[in-house]
N, C-alpha and C positions, 0 to 999 in steps of 0.2 A: 855166489851165496844164495841158498834157497830160503829166502825170507819173503813172507807175504807182503805185498805192497801196501796193504792197509796198515800193517804194523809199522811200516816206515813212515807213513803219513801221521799216525798217532804219535810216533816218537818225535817227529818234527813239531807237531802241535803241542806236545808236552813241554818240549824245549822252549817254545815261544811263550807258553803259559808261565813257566818258571821265570823266564826273563822279565815279563811284564809285571808279574806279581811281586817279585823281589824288588824291582825298581820302584813300583808304586808304594809298597809298604815302607821302604826305607826313606823315600822322599817325604811321605806324609809325617813320619816320625821325626825326621830332621827339621821339618818346618815348625814343629811344636817345641822341640828342644832348644832351638835357636843357638844362642852363643854358648850354651852349656852351663850357665848359671842356674843352679837347681831351683832357687826361689822363682826366678823368671819362668823357668820351664813349667813348674807346677801351676803357676797362674795361667800360662798359655794353654796348658792341657785342660784346666778347669773351664776355660772360656771356649774351648773347641773340642768338647767331648765326642761329638759324632765323628770328627776326623780321627781322633785317637782310637776310637772303637773300630773304625773302618781299617785303619792301619794294622791293628792287631788281628782282625778277622782275615784280612788279605794275607798276612804273614802265616796264619794257621792254614789257610787254603794252599799257600805256597808249600807248606810242609807236605801236604798230600800230593802236590804236584811233583815234589822232589822224589818221594817214594815211588810214584808212578813212573817217573822218568827213569829211575834206576832199574825198575822191573822191565821196562821196554828196552833199555840198553842191554840188559842181560839176555832177553829173548833174541835180540838181533846179533849179539856178539859172543854168546857163550861158546859157540863152536870154535872160536879162535883159540881160546884158552880158558877152560872151565874154572880153574883155580883162580886166575887173575880176575875173571868175570865175577866170581863169588865174592872175592875180596872187595872189588869195586862196588858191588851191590850192597855189601855190608856197610861200606863207608857212606853210601848215599842214604841207607836206612838210618844210620847213626846221625848223619847230617840233619835229616828231617826231624828226628826225635829231639836232638839237641836244640834245634831252632824252636821247636814247639815249647820245650821246657823254658827256654830263655824268655819267651813271651809272657811268662808268669810275672816277670819284672815289669814289663810294659803295662800289663793289665792291672797290676797293683798300683801303678801310678794314677790310674783313673780315680779310684776312691780316695787315695791319699791327697790328690790335688783338690778334691772337693772339701775334704776336712781342713786342709791348709787354708783355703780361702775363707771357709766358714769361721775359722779361728782368727781371722783378721790378718793373714799372711805374716805371722810373727817372725822376727829375725832370730837366728841362732837357736833353733829349737830342734827337737828330735825329728820334725818334719823334714828338714834339710838332710839330716843324717840318713834317715830311712829312704828318702827320695834318691839320694846319691847311691845308696846300696842297691836299690831296685833297678836304677838305670845303668850305672857303671859296672857294678859287680855281677848282677843277674842278667840283664838284657844284653849289654855290650860284650861282656866276657863270654857269655853264652854264644853270642854271635861269632866271636873270634874262634871258639872251639868248633862251632858248626862249619866255619870256613876251613878249618884244618881238615876235617873229614871230607869236605867238598874237594879241596885241592888234591888229596891223595886219590879219591875216587875218580875225579875228572882226568887226572894224568893217566890213570889206568884205562879209562874208557877211550880217551883219545888215542892212546897208544894202540889199543886193540882196533880202533877204527883205521889207524895207519897201516897196521899189519894186514887187515882184511882187504884193503884197497877199495872199500865200499864208498869212500869219499875221496875227492882229489887230494893228493899228498899235501898240497899247500894248505888246505883247510885243517887237516889233522895236525900238521906240524905247527901251524899258527896256534891252535888250541893248546898243545903241549907247552910251547914256549911261553904263551901268555899266562897259563896257570902257574908255571914255575916262577914267573916274576911276581905274581900275587902271593905266592907262598912265603916270600921273603918278609914282607911286613907282617903277615899273619903270625909267623914263628916268632918274630921279634916282639910283637905285641903280647904274645902269651908268656914271654919271659920278662915282661915289664919294661921293654924298651920302645919308646915312641920313635917311629920312623917317619920323618916329615915328608919325604917324596912318595909316600904310600899311594896317593892318588895318581901320581904320574905312572907308577908301575902298573896300576890297574887299567890304564887307558887302552893298551893293546887288547885286553880281554873284553872291554865294555861292549863292543858291537858283535862279539864272536857268537854268543848264544843266538842272537837274532839271525845272523848269517847262516849258522848251522841249521837252525830250525826251518828257515825258509828253503834252504837247499834240500833238506830231507823231505819236506812236503812236496817240493817240485819233483824230486826223484821218485816219490811214491806214485806220481801220476804218469810216470814213463815206463 
């Protein structure tokens, strides 16, 4: 493959950035949401506004990282199959846009939490209904839709990586299988079915982006 080594390093760096940004943003948000009780979550958010703002900002930066990652994947792999590469690029663009839109929900929780606490944290009011909508229907459902675009795009990218021989077969096959496993709870969630072992199915993919990113950076210096 006739690909500039700097592009390979940038691709690896973009992969690592998306890995770190996604992990950081999600963990910060989960630390505030806690058990899922919306009243408790609103109080936690109001008491930790900087953490909530950082979570949202990092998520938006991650959206830019996803778009950049898709563009770099396309530059590296479009010679393998331009149609599949374009479809995969479109999926990553849709992934980044959907994730950005979903963060409207998380951002809305900031002002809502302040109003909720200022009102004395009343029980059974529109605050809980609106908070539930912003978090579960906007942020989390938007996240599920973004994951659907990710799964389709990632399967295509990793398949093209496998065909290209640009990475060891073990790495590309690992990615394809791991994303296929993630797709199961994502699809079930979108049709309203809670899949309890979702975290277990995500374990094979958890370190993958880190491994792929490091390998691509290492390859870029060879």
